BADREN-928875 format. One record per residue (C-alpha): residue number from 1; residue in one letter; x, y, z. Coordinates in steps of 0.25 Angstrom, whole numbers, plus 5000, padded with zeros to 4 digits. Example, Ala and Ser with C-alpha at 12.3 -4.5 7.8 and 13.67 -1.06 7.14 Angstrom:
2
{pt 1,A,{5049,4982,5031}};
{pt 2,S,{5055,4996,5029}};
***
This chain:
603
{pt 1,M,{5517,5711,5580}};
{pt 2,K,{5516,5713,5595}};
{pt 3,I,{5529,5718,5601}};
{pt 4,K,{5532,5709,5613}};
{pt 5,T,{5539,5717,5624}};
{pt 6,T,{5545,5709,5636}};
{pt 7,T,{5554,5713,5648}};
{pt 8,A,{5568,5708,5652}};
{pt 9,V,{5570,5695,5658}};
{pt 10,L,{5576,5698,5672}};
{pt 11,S,{5588,5689,5671}};
{pt 12,I,{5592,5697,5658}};
{pt 13,V,{5590,5710,5665}};
{pt 14,L,{5598,5706,5676}};
{pt 15,M,{5609,5702,5667}};
{pt 16,A,{5609,5715,5659}};
{pt 17,T,{5609,5723,5672}};
{pt 18,A,{5622,5716,5676}};
{pt 19,L,{5628,5719,5663}};
{pt 20,T,{5624,5733,5661}};
{pt 21,G,{5619,5739,5674}};
{pt 22,C,{5606,5743,5668}};
{pt 23,S,{5594,5745,5677}};
{pt 24,V,{5583,5734,5677}};
{pt 25,P,{5569,5739,5674}};
{pt 26,E,{5559,5736,5685}};
{pt 27,N,{5547,5727,5685}};
{pt 28,L,{5553,5716,5676}};
{pt 29,G,{5543,5705,5676}};
{pt 30,S,{5545,5690,5675}};
{pt 31,T,{5545,5682,5663}};
{pt 32,I,{5541,5668,5659}};
{pt 33,E,{5552,5660,5653}};
{pt 34,L,{5552,5650,5642}};
{pt 35,G,{5564,5646,5635}};
{pt 36,G,{5571,5659,5632}};
{pt 37,S,{5559,5667,5630}};
{pt 38,Q,{5551,5675,5640}};
{pt 39,K,{5538,5682,5640}};
{pt 40,S,{5534,5695,5647}};
{pt 41,T,{5522,5698,5655}};
{pt 42,A,{5513,5710,5652}};
{pt 43,N,{5520,5718,5663}};
{pt 44,Q,{5534,5715,5658}};
{pt 45,T,{5529,5720,5644}};
{pt 46,E,{5525,5733,5651}};
{pt 47,T,{5539,5734,5659}};
{pt 48,A,{5547,5733,5646}};
{pt 49,R,{5538,5744,5639}};
{pt 50,D,{5540,5753,5651}};
{pt 51,L,{5555,5750,5650}};
{pt 52,D,{5554,5754,5636}};
{pt 53,Q,{5547,5767,5639}};
{pt 54,D,{5557,5770,5650}};
{pt 55,I,{5569,5768,5640}};
{pt 56,T,{5563,5776,5628}};
{pt 57,E,{5556,5787,5636}};
{pt 58,D,{5560,5801,5630}};
{pt 59,N,{5570,5809,5638}};
{pt 60,S,{5571,5824,5638}};
{pt 61,N,{5586,5825,5638}};
{pt 62,D,{5595,5827,5626}};
{pt 63,S,{5600,5812,5627}};
{pt 64,S,{5586,5807,5623}};
{pt 65,N,{5588,5815,5610}};
{pt 66,D,{5601,5809,5607}};
{pt 67,S,{5597,5795,5611}};
{pt 68,S,{5585,5796,5601}};
{pt 69,K,{5596,5795,5590}};
{pt 70,A,{5598,5781,5594}};
{pt 71,T,{5584,5777,5590}};
{pt 72,S,{5585,5781,5576}};
{pt 73,K,{5591,5771,5566}};
{pt 74,D,{5604,5774,5559}};
{pt 75,T,{5599,5770,5545}};
{pt 76,S,{5613,5768,5539}};
{pt 77,K,{5616,5754,5537}};
{pt 78,N,{5629,5747,5540}};
{pt 79,S,{5633,5735,5531}};
{pt 80,S,{5635,5721,5537}};
{pt 81,D,{5649,5716,5538}};
{pt 82,D,{5644,5704,5530}};
{pt 83,S,{5646,5708,5516}};
{pt 84,S,{5643,5695,5511}};
{pt 85,D,{5628,5696,5515}};
{pt 86,D,{5620,5697,5503}};
{pt 87,T,{5609,5704,5510}};
{pt 88,S,{5615,5718,5510}};
{pt 89,T,{5606,5729,5511}};
{pt 90,E,{5614,5737,5501}};
{pt 91,G,{5604,5742,5491}};
{pt 92,T,{5592,5738,5499}};
{pt 93,A,{5581,5749,5500}};
{pt 94,K,{5577,5753,5514}};
{pt 95,T,{5563,5754,5518}};
{pt 96,P,{5558,5761,5530}};
{pt 97,T,{5557,5753,5543}};
{pt 98,F,{5546,5753,5554}};
{pt 99,S,{5543,5751,5568}};
{pt 100,I,{5530,5746,5575}};
{pt 101,A,{5524,5756,5586}};
{pt 102,Y,{5517,5747,5596}};
{pt 103,K,{5510,5748,5609}};
{pt 104,D,{5503,5737,5618}};
{pt 105,Y,{5491,5739,5627}};
{pt 106,S,{5486,5731,5639}};
{pt 107,I,{5475,5738,5647}};
{pt 108,R,{5470,5731,5660}};
{pt 109,Y,{5457,5732,5666}};
{pt 110,D,{5457,5741,5679}};
{pt 111,G,{5443,5741,5683}};
{pt 112,D,{5435,5734,5694}};
{pt 113,A,{5427,5724,5686}};
{pt 114,T,{5429,5710,5690}};
{pt 115,F,{5424,5696,5685}};
{pt 116,D,{5416,5686,5693}};
{pt 117,E,{5426,5675,5695}};
{pt 118,S,{5414,5665,5698}};
{pt 119,N,{5408,5668,5684}};
{pt 120,E,{5415,5660,5674}};
{pt 121,N,{5408,5668,5663}};
{pt 122,S,{5414,5681,5668}};
{pt 123,V,{5429,5681,5665}};
{pt 124,D,{5439,5692,5662}};
{pt 125,Y,{5447,5686,5651}};
{pt 126,S,{5455,5699,5650}};
{pt 127,N,{5463,5696,5663}};
{pt 128,G,{5461,5711,5666}};
{pt 129,I,{5466,5717,5652}};
{pt 130,L,{5457,5725,5645}};
{pt 131,F,{5465,5728,5632}};
{pt 132,E,{5478,5723,5626}};
{pt 133,G,{5482,5729,5613}};
{pt 134,S,{5494,5731,5604}};
{pt 135,Y,{5496,5742,5593}};
{pt 136,Q,{5506,5743,5583}};
{pt 137,F,{5509,5754,5572}};
{pt 138,L,{5520,5755,5561}};
{pt 139,M,{5530,5766,5562}};
{pt 140,M,{5541,5770,5552}};
{pt 141,D,{5554,5771,5558}};
{pt 142,D,{5559,5785,5560}};
{pt 143,E,{5572,5784,5551}};
{pt 144,W,{5563,5783,5539}};
{pt 145,E,{5555,5795,5540}};
{pt 146,E,{5564,5803,5531}};
{pt 147,D,{5564,5793,5520}};
{pt 148,Y,{5549,5790,5521}};
{pt 149,P,{5543,5803,5527}};
{pt 150,Q,{5528,5801,5522}};
{pt 151,L,{5528,5786,5526}};
{pt 152,Y,{5534,5789,5539}};
{pt 153,E,{5524,5799,5542}};
{pt 154,A,{5512,5790,5537}};
{pt 155,V,{5516,5778,5545}};
{pt 156,N,{5521,5785,5558}};
{pt 157,S,{5509,5795,5559}};
{pt 158,Y,{5499,5784,5558}};
{pt 159,A,{5506,5776,5569}};
{pt 160,R,{5507,5788,5578}};
{pt 161,E,{5492,5791,5576}};
{pt 162,S,{5488,5776,5579}};
{pt 163,M,{5497,5775,5591}};
{pt 164,A,{5491,5787,5597}};
{pt 165,Q,{5477,5780,5597}};
{pt 166,T,{5480,5766,5602}};
{pt 167,D,{5479,5770,5617}};
{pt 168,G,{5465,5774,5614}};
{pt 169,Y,{5462,5761,5607}};
{pt 170,A,{5468,5753,5618}};
{pt 171,N,{5460,5761,5629}};
{pt 172,N,{5447,5760,5621}};
{pt 173,M,{5448,5745,5620}};
{pt 174,A,{5452,5744,5635}};
{pt 175,D,{5439,5752,5638}};
{pt 176,E,{5430,5743,5630}};
{pt 177,A,{5436,5731,5636}};
{pt 178,R,{5435,5737,5650}};
{pt 179,Q,{5420,5739,5648}};
{pt 180,M,{5418,5725,5643}};
{pt 181,L,{5426,5719,5655}};
{pt 182,E,{5418,5726,5665}};
{pt 183,E,{5405,5723,5658}};
{pt 184,A,{5409,5708,5658}};
{pt 185,A,{5413,5708,5672}};
{pt 186,E,{5399,5714,5676}};
{pt 187,G,{5391,5706,5667}};
{pt 188,G,{5398,5693,5671}};
{pt 189,Y,{5404,5689,5658}};
{pt 190,S,{5418,5688,5653}};
{pt 191,F,{5427,5698,5647}};
{pt 192,W,{5435,5693,5635}};
{pt 193,G,{5447,5703,5635}};
{pt 194,P,{5456,5709,5634}};
{pt 195,Y,{5452,5717,5622}};
{pt 196,T,{5464,5718,5612}};
{pt 197,E,{5469,5726,5600}};
{pt 198,D,{5482,5723,5592}};
{pt 199,Y,{5487,5731,5580}};
{pt 200,F,{5499,5726,5573}};
{pt 201,V,{5506,5732,5561}};
{pt 202,S,{5517,5726,5551}};
{pt 203,V,{5524,5731,5539}};
{pt 204,T,{5520,5722,5527}};
{pt 205,R,{5528,5729,5516}};
{pt 206,I,{5538,5741,5516}};
{pt 207,D,{5545,5745,5503}};
{pt 208,D,{5547,5758,5495}};
{pt 209,A,{5533,5758,5490}};
{pt 210,V,{5524,5753,5502}};
{pt 211,L,{5523,5751,5517}};
{pt 212,S,{5512,5742,5521}};
{pt 213,V,{5508,5739,5535}};
{pt 214,Y,{5499,5728,5540}};
{pt 215,N,{5490,5732,5552}};
{pt 216,Y,{5484,5720,5560}};
{pt 217,S,{5474,5722,5572}};
{pt 218,S,{5466,5714,5581}};
{pt 219,E,{5457,5716,5593}};
{pt 220,Y,{5449,5709,5603}};
{pt 221,T,{5437,5715,5610}};
{pt 222,G,{5430,5702,5616}};
{pt 223,G,{5422,5692,5609}};
{pt 224,A,{5425,5679,5602}};
{pt 225,H,{5437,5685,5594}};
{pt 226,G,{5444,5698,5591}};
{pt 227,M,{5446,5705,5578}};
{pt 228,Y,{5458,5707,5569}};
{pt 229,G,{5462,5713,5556}};
{pt 230,A,{5472,5720,5547}};
{pt 231,A,{5474,5731,5537}};
{pt 232,G,{5486,5737,5530}};
{pt 233,D,{5492,5751,5529}};
{pt 234,N,{5500,5754,5516}};
{pt 235,Y,{5509,5766,5513}};
{pt 236,D,{5516,5772,5501}};
{pt 237,V,{5530,5772,5506}};
{pt 238,E,{5534,5785,5498}};
{pt 239,T,{5521,5793,5502}};
{pt 240,G,{5517,5787,5515}};
{pt 241,E,{5503,5787,5510}};
{pt 242,M,{5493,5775,5513}};
{pt 243,L,{5490,5767,5501}};
{pt 244,D,{5477,5762,5497}};
{pt 245,I,{5476,5749,5490}};
{pt 246,S,{5472,5756,5477}};
{pt 247,D,{5485,5763,5477}};
{pt 248,V,{5493,5750,5476}};
{pt 249,L,{5484,5742,5467}};
{pt 250,D,{5485,5742,5452}};
{pt 251,T,{5471,5736,5449}};
{pt 252,D,{5457,5740,5451}};
{pt 253,E,{5448,5736,5463}};
{pt 254,E,{5440,5726,5455}};
{pt 255,E,{5452,5718,5451}};
{pt 256,F,{5458,5719,5465}};
{pt 257,E,{5446,5714,5471}};
{pt 258,E,{5445,5702,5462}};
{pt 259,V,{5460,5698,5465}};
{pt 260,L,{5458,5701,5480}};
{pt 261,K,{5445,5692,5480}};
{pt 262,D,{5453,5681,5473}};
{pt 263,E,{5464,5681,5483}};
{pt 264,I,{5454,5681,5495}};
{pt 265,L,{5447,5669,5490}};
{pt 266,A,{5460,5662,5488}};
{pt 267,L,{5462,5663,5503}};
{pt 268,A,{5449,5656,5506}};
{pt 269,E,{5449,5643,5514}};
{pt 270,S,{5434,5641,5511}};
{pt 271,D,{5424,5645,5501}};
{pt 272,D,{5416,5655,5510}};
{pt 273,Q,{5428,5660,5518}};
{pt 274,F,{5428,5674,5512}};
{pt 275,Q,{5412,5676,5512}};
{pt 276,Y,{5413,5691,5512}};
{pt 277,I,{5423,5693,5501}};
{pt 278,D,{5414,5700,5491}};
{pt 279,E,{5409,5710,5502}};
{pt 280,A,{5423,5713,5507}};
{pt 281,L,{5429,5716,5494}};
{pt 282,E,{5417,5724,5489}};
{pt 283,D,{5419,5734,5500}};
{pt 284,L,{5434,5735,5498}};
{pt 285,K,{5439,5747,5489}};
{pt 286,F,{5452,5753,5485}};
{pt 287,D,{5448,5767,5489}};
{pt 288,A,{5437,5764,5499}};
{pt 289,E,{5427,5773,5504}};
{pt 290,Y,{5419,5771,5517}};
{pt 291,D,{5407,5781,5519}};
{pt 292,P,{5396,5775,5528}};
{pt 293,D,{5388,5787,5526}};
{pt 294,N,{5387,5784,5511}};
{pt 295,E,{5387,5769,5513}};
{pt 296,V,{5400,5768,5507}};
{pt 297,Y,{5408,5756,5514}};
{pt 298,E,{5421,5753,5506}};
{pt 299,F,{5434,5748,5513}};
{pt 300,G,{5448,5749,5509}};
{pt 301,Y,{5457,5736,5507}};
{pt 302,K,{5465,5732,5519}};
{pt 303,W,{5479,5729,5512}};
{pt 304,Y,{5494,5730,5513}};
{pt 305,F,{5506,5726,5505}};
{pt 306,A,{5515,5715,5509}};
{pt 307,Y,{5527,5710,5501}};
{pt 308,D,{5518,5699,5494}};
{pt 309,G,{5507,5708,5490}};
{pt 310,L,{5495,5717,5493}};
{pt 311,H,{5487,5711,5505}};
{pt 312,V,{5473,5714,5507}};
{pt 313,I,{5467,5711,5521}};
{pt 314,F,{5453,5706,5525}};
{pt 315,N,{5450,5706,5540}};
{pt 316,P,{5441,5696,5547}};
{pt 317,Y,{5426,5697,5543}};
{pt 318,E,{5430,5704,5530}};
{pt 319,L,{5430,5692,5521}};
{pt 320,G,{5424,5681,5530}};
{pt 321,S,{5422,5677,5544}};
{pt 322,Y,{5431,5681,5556}};
{pt 323,S,{5436,5666,5555}};
{pt 324,D,{5441,5669,5541}};
{pt 325,G,{5451,5679,5546}};
{pt 326,M,{5458,5690,5540}};
{pt 327,Q,{5463,5688,5526}};
{pt 328,D,{5476,5694,5520}};
{pt 329,V,{5475,5694,5504}};
{pt 330,V,{5487,5695,5496}};
{pt 331,I,{5488,5702,5482}};
{pt 332,G,{5501,5697,5478}};
{pt 333,Y,{5511,5705,5470}};
{pt 334,D,{5515,5693,5462}};
{pt 335,E,{5501,5688,5460}};
{pt 336,Y,{5495,5701,5456}};
{pt 337,P,{5507,5709,5450}};
{pt 338,D,{5498,5719,5443}};
{pt 339,M,{5489,5722,5455}};
{pt 340,I,{5498,5731,5463}};
{pt 341,K,{5505,5744,5458}};
{pt 342,E,{5519,5741,5455}};
{pt 343,K,{5524,5752,5465}};
{pt 344,F,{5518,5743,5477}};
{pt 345,V,{5523,5730,5472}};
{pt 346,P,{5536,5727,5480}};
{pt 347,A,{5549,5724,5472}};
{pt 348,Q,{5553,5709,5471}};
{pt 349,N,{5565,5703,5478}};
{pt 350,T,{5565,5713,5489}};
{pt 351,D,{5568,5712,5504}};
{pt 352,Y,{5557,5713,5514}};
{pt 353,I,{5552,5709,5528}};
{pt 354,Y,{5539,5709,5534}};
{pt 355,K,{5531,5705,5547}};
{pt 356,D,{5525,5691,5545}};
{pt 357,R,{5515,5683,5551}};
{pt 358,I,{5519,5669,5553}};
{pt 359,Y,{5510,5661,5562}};
{pt 360,F,{5515,5653,5574}};
{pt 361,I,{5508,5639,5574}};
{pt 362,A,{5508,5629,5585}};
{pt 363,D,{5514,5616,5580}};
{pt 364,E,{5501,5609,5584}};
{pt 365,Y,{5493,5618,5574}};
{pt 366,D,{5503,5617,5563}};
{pt 367,Y,{5495,5612,5552}};
{pt 368,D,{5497,5610,5537}};
{pt 369,N,{5488,5622,5534}};
{pt 370,N,{5497,5632,5542}};
{pt 371,P,{5504,5643,5535}};
{pt 372,D,{5516,5639,5527}};
{pt 373,L,{5525,5648,5536}};
{pt 374,H,{5522,5647,5551}};
{pt 375,F,{5529,5645,5564}};
{pt 376,R,{5526,5632,5572}};
{pt 377,Y,{5528,5632,5587}};
{pt 378,T,{5526,5622,5598}};
{pt 379,P,{5518,5630,5609}};
{pt 380,Y,{5521,5628,5624}};
{pt 381,D,{5509,5624,5632}};
{pt 382,G,{5505,5633,5644}};
{pt 383,Y,{5507,5647,5639}};
{pt 384,Q,{5493,5650,5636}};
{pt 385,G,{5491,5663,5627}};
{pt 386,D,{5506,5663,5623}};
{pt 387,M,{5515,5657,5612}};
{pt 388,V,{5526,5649,5618}};
{pt 389,S,{5535,5639,5611}};
{pt 390,S,{5549,5633,5612}};
{pt 391,K,{5551,5631,5597}};
{pt 392,F,{5545,5635,5584}};
{pt 393,E,{5548,5634,5569}};
{pt 394,L,{5544,5641,5556}};
{pt 395,V,{5537,5632,5547}};
{pt 396,K,{5537,5635,5532}};
{pt 397,D,{5530,5626,5522}};
{pt 398,G,{5531,5614,5532}};
{pt 399,K,{5546,5616,5535}};
{pt 400,S,{5550,5622,5548}};
{pt 401,A,{5562,5629,5555}};
{pt 402,Q,{5562,5627,5570}};
{pt 403,V,{5567,5638,5580}};
{pt 404,D,{5575,5634,5592}};
{pt 405,G,{5567,5642,5602}};
{pt 406,G,{5553,5647,5606}};
{pt 407,F,{5545,5658,5610}};
{pt 408,Y,{5535,5664,5620}};
{pt 409,V,{5526,5675,5615}};
{pt 410,N,{5512,5680,5617}};
{pt 411,D,{5507,5677,5603}};
{pt 412,E,{5512,5677,5589}};
{pt 413,N,{5512,5692,5588}};
{pt 414,D,{5524,5692,5597}};
{pt 415,F,{5532,5687,5585}};
{pt 416,D,{5538,5696,5575}};
{pt 417,I,{5539,5689,5561}};
{pt 418,Y,{5545,5694,5549}};
{pt 419,R,{5547,5689,5535}};
{pt 420,V,{5560,5693,5528}};
{pt 421,V,{5562,5692,5513}};
{pt 422,T,{5574,5696,5505}};
{pt 423,A,{5576,5700,5491}};
{pt 424,D,{5584,5688,5488}};
{pt 425,G,{5573,5679,5492}};
{pt 426,R,{5576,5675,5506}};
{pt 427,E,{5564,5675,5516}};
{pt 428,Y,{5565,5674,5532}};
{pt 429,V,{5556,5674,5544}};
{pt 430,Y,{5560,5683,5556}};
{pt 431,L,{5553,5679,5568}};
{pt 432,F,{5555,5688,5580}};
{pt 433,V,{5552,5680,5593}};
{pt 434,P,{5551,5689,5606}};
{pt 435,T,{5558,5683,5618}};
{pt 436,E,{5562,5689,5632}};
{pt 437,S,{5564,5703,5635}};
{pt 438,D,{5561,5709,5621}};
{pt 439,H,{5571,5700,5614}};
{pt 440,L,{5568,5694,5601}};
{pt 441,W,{5572,5681,5594}};
{pt 442,L,{5573,5682,5579}};
{pt 443,V,{5571,5669,5572}};
{pt 444,V,{5574,5669,5557}};
{pt 445,F,{5569,5659,5547}};
{pt 446,D,{5573,5658,5532}};
{pt 447,I,{5560,5654,5524}};
{pt 448,T,{5566,5656,5510}};
{pt 449,G,{5565,5641,5508}};
{pt 450,D,{5563,5631,5518}};
{pt 451,V,{5561,5638,5532}};
{pt 452,K,{5574,5638,5541}};
{pt 453,L,{5578,5645,5553}};
{pt 454,V,{5589,5655,5551}};
{pt 455,D,{5593,5659,5565}};
{pt 456,T,{5588,5667,5577}};
{pt 457,Q,{5593,5681,5582}};
{pt 458,G,{5590,5689,5595}};
{pt 459,Y,{5585,5703,5594}};
{pt 460,Y,{5577,5713,5604}};
{pt 461,Q,{5564,5720,5602}};
{pt 462,L,{5565,5734,5597}};
{pt 463,Y,{5556,5744,5603}};
{pt 464,S,{5556,5759,5607}};
{pt 465,G,{5547,5768,5613}};
{pt 466,S,{5537,5777,5606}};
{pt 467,D,{5525,5786,5609}};
{pt 468,D,{5513,5783,5617}};
{pt 469,G,{5518,5769,5622}};
{pt 470,Y,{5521,5764,5609}};
{pt 471,H,{5534,5756,5606}};
{pt 472,L,{5542,5755,5592}};
{pt 473,A,{5547,5742,5587}};
{pt 474,P,{5554,5741,5573}};
{pt 475,I,{5549,5731,5563}};
{pt 476,L,{5556,5724,5552}};
{pt 477,T,{5552,5729,5538}};
{pt 478,D,{5565,5729,5530}};
{pt 479,P,{5574,5716,5530}};
{pt 480,Y,{5586,5725,5528}};
{pt 481,D,{5583,5735,5539}};
{pt 482,M,{5579,5727,5551}};
{pt 483,R,{5580,5734,5565}};
{pt 484,L,{5582,5723,5576}};
{pt 485,G,{5584,5725,5591}};
{pt 486,H,{5594,5721,5601}};
{pt 487,L,{5595,5723,5616}};
{pt 488,G,{5608,5728,5622}};
{pt 489,Q,{5612,5727,5637}};
{pt 490,N,{5626,5734,5637}};
{pt 491,F,{5622,5748,5640}};
{pt 492,G,{5610,5745,5649}};
{pt 493,S,{5599,5739,5640}};
{pt 494,Y,{5596,5744,5626}};
{pt 495,I,{5588,5740,5614}};
{pt 496,C,{5595,5743,5600}};
{pt 497,Y,{5593,5739,5586}};
{pt 498,G,{5601,5735,5574}};
{pt 499,D,{5598,5735,5559}};
{pt 500,Y,{5597,5722,5552}};
{pt 501,E,{5595,5716,5538}};
{pt 502,V,{5591,5702,5534}};
{pt 503,G,{5604,5694,5532}};
{pt 504,A,{5608,5683,5522}};
{pt 505,D,{5603,5673,5532}};
{pt 506,G,{5590,5680,5535}};
{pt 507,L,{5595,5684,5549}};
{pt 508,P,{5595,5699,5552}};
{pt 509,K,{5609,5705,5550}};
{pt 510,E,{5613,5718,5557}};
{pt 511,I,{5617,5729,5547}};
{pt 512,S,{5618,5741,5557}};
{pt 513,E,{5631,5745,5564}};
{pt 514,F,{5624,5749,5577}};
{pt 515,H,{5612,5745,5586}};
{pt 516,Y,{5604,5757,5589}};
{pt 517,I,{5599,5758,5603}};
{pt 518,L,{5584,5761,5605}};
{pt 519,I,{5582,5759,5620}};
{pt 520,G,{5592,5759,5630}};
{pt 521,S,{5598,5767,5642}};
{pt 522,E,{5595,5781,5638}};
{pt 523,E,{5598,5786,5652}};
{pt 524,A,{5612,5780,5654}};
{pt 525,Y,{5622,5789,5662}};
{pt 526,S,{5637,5786,5663}};
{pt 527,K,{5642,5784,5678}};
{pt 528,A,{5657,5784,5673}};
{pt 529,D,{5666,5791,5663}};
{pt 530,I,{5664,5783,5650}};
{pt 531,K,{5674,5783,5638}};
{pt 532,V,{5667,5783,5624}};
{pt 533,D,{5669,5785,5610}};
{pt 534,V,{5661,5796,5603}};
{pt 535,V,{5654,5792,5590}};
{pt 536,D,{5646,5798,5579}};
{pt 537,T,{5632,5793,5574}};
{pt 538,N,{5639,5783,5564}};
{pt 539,G,{5647,5777,5575}};
{pt 540,E,{5660,5783,5571}};
{pt 541,V,{5669,5786,5583}};
{pt 542,L,{5672,5801,5585}};
{pt 543,E,{5679,5802,5598}};
{pt 544,Q,{5686,5790,5606}};
{pt 545,G,{5688,5789,5621}};
{pt 546,V,{5679,5800,5625}};
{pt 547,T,{5676,5800,5640}};
{pt 548,I,{5661,5803,5644}};
{pt 549,P,{5660,5807,5659}};
{pt 550,K,{5651,5800,5668}};
{pt 551,G,{5636,5805,5669}};
{pt 552,Q,{5634,5806,5654}};
{pt 553,H,{5621,5801,5648}};
{pt 554,F,{5623,5789,5638}};
{pt 555,V,{5612,5785,5628}};
{pt 556,P,{5613,5772,5620}};
{pt 557,Y,{5613,5774,5605}};
{pt 558,R,{5619,5762,5598}};
{pt 559,T,{5628,5750,5599}};
{pt 560,D,{5636,5741,5590}};
{pt 561,A,{5631,5730,5599}};
{pt 562,E,{5645,5725,5600}};
{pt 563,S,{5655,5735,5606}};
{pt 564,Y,{5649,5749,5608}};
{pt 565,M,{5637,5758,5611}};
{pt 566,D,{5635,5772,5606}};
{pt 567,L,{5628,5781,5616}};
{pt 568,Y,{5623,5796,5615}};
{pt 569,L,{5628,5806,5626}};
{pt 570,D,{5619,5818,5629}};
{pt 571,D,{5629,5827,5621}};
{pt 572,G,{5625,5819,5608}};
{pt 573,R,{5638,5812,5607}};
{pt 574,I,{5638,5797,5604}};
{pt 575,V,{5647,5789,5612}};
{pt 576,R,{5652,5775,5611}};
{pt 577,L,{5654,5765,5622}};
{pt 578,T,{5663,5754,5618}};
{pt 579,Y,{5661,5741,5626}};
{pt 580,E,{5671,5731,5631}};
{pt 581,E,{5660,5721,5633}};
{pt 582,F,{5648,5724,5625}};
{pt 583,D,{5638,5714,5631}};
{pt 584,S,{5641,5717,5645}};
{pt 585,G,{5642,5732,5644}};
{pt 586,T,{5656,5734,5647}};
{pt 587,I,{5664,5747,5643}};
{pt 588,P,{5678,5750,5647}};
{pt 589,E,{5673,5758,5659}};
{pt 590,G,{5665,5746,5664}};
{pt 591,K,{5651,5740,5664}};
{pt 592,I,{5640,5749,5657}};
{pt 593,G,{5631,5746,5669}};
{pt 594,D,{5641,5752,5679}};
{pt 595,L,{5645,5764,5670}};
{pt 596,F,{5631,5769,5667}};
{pt 597,E,{5618,5772,5674}};
{pt 598,G,{5604,5773,5669}};
{pt 599,L,{5605,5760,5661}};
{pt 600,K,{5592,5752,5658}};
{pt 601,C,{5591,5737,5657}};
{pt 602,F,{5580,5730,5649}};
{pt 603,G,{5578,5718,5640}};
***
């Protein structure tokens, strides 16, 4: 998953400014328009991230401590008014939720080397960029620290240690690329850049027994092709300890190797495809030792749990040639019921959600041997290097459901795709399509039987600032505890989230009373006396009709997204602004934009 960050469309910004009176960030770039979608330039991406840094920058005054309360989730759930919905969360065990810490790099060449334009064999294919990279690490959300202290520490300490090293990785790669570029320019040959490195993570299973994390990485350092591979991290949820494959199997190495070999050969498309299988399996051990000094060269299995079984990974060159690719071999719970210890076999008829990889295939290449479940789209010509389409459909077993709309993305990594499975046997695909200005288009398909389009919804990308230039974005790991984002424009601009569960029709259904504000106008001061109600943390009114004199500091906290917003004052009180017109930002005293200064506008 590569988080796509874009900036505001100028017309939207001007409209929001007219309604709320918020200030417009400088250096808004231009966009390329296609239908309803727009695509940002690299400069725009940096502008949006700079804006995010400005908004989330730590403050030294007391109000920053108060406003931090707005970023912590109220874990109490509010039942929906629709009592007839048979997907109630009552009795559903809660599992911890997670976010992705991510950071993107783009390092340009700043030296004096030039390529001879008269020499067609000496070309800088990098366009002046030495290195591009994206790094992601999993972090457990803070509200679960008390319930899962060991797991929280294990996951988050690993993430923090890894995040501290990526600047070094990126700079080292850029230095290597710089040397190769300058040698190429001097020697009269081409530089095949930029160098790239990407590291993506996803949760493949989380329940009361195990957390499994899938780590995928790829890099390119010149040559005919890059390199890629994957591995898994598996944690005991109760102890936080990393699991070895021997901890979860209820069989010996010899039997497991035989089963694994049979499953690998079943994937073969030719007799000699996996020519290194015996050598590969011979070096894999349950409790591997690697001691070159004593010529001991054993390797542990690369594996992870998913909801269908235990997966063993073989990266390129491990079983065959590079063209044979990476193999993901499944030891199914149902197929091998006695091979995995009972503790680590998930219960049947449970609810779960996981990040899925469903390929997008252009209609001209949609052959009969394509995966049973895939997206088919009609590409636009003239957008080299990007994926652009005005229509697409989800295909399952030869039948399809078409979407009335298209997309404009860099590549498939810009999509977020989730598979949602409910205990009563329903199954859905959630496709999040990035559109303009960090808005998201959610397309929901029902694949329980024949594929059909359920509906579409609009959301907003959630992200908040973290240390060392990293940002945090929540991911979906529990279908009855999904955090989805919205953009508000009635107190300046703000990014907020609500809690959702999968509804009876497959669409996310809101279960939270409030939308909590992650990013907003933290430096808003009143220019007039404002009449408010004082409320407590549960939203109960303590005092009505209290007048707050002008010049007071208001920090957005939460909203019901319909009629009011709660804000913190510097004295710690929570006060409620009740709107006469919510969307236009009008309260009894007048327009919010006329009554407050320091409002910020984005999105």
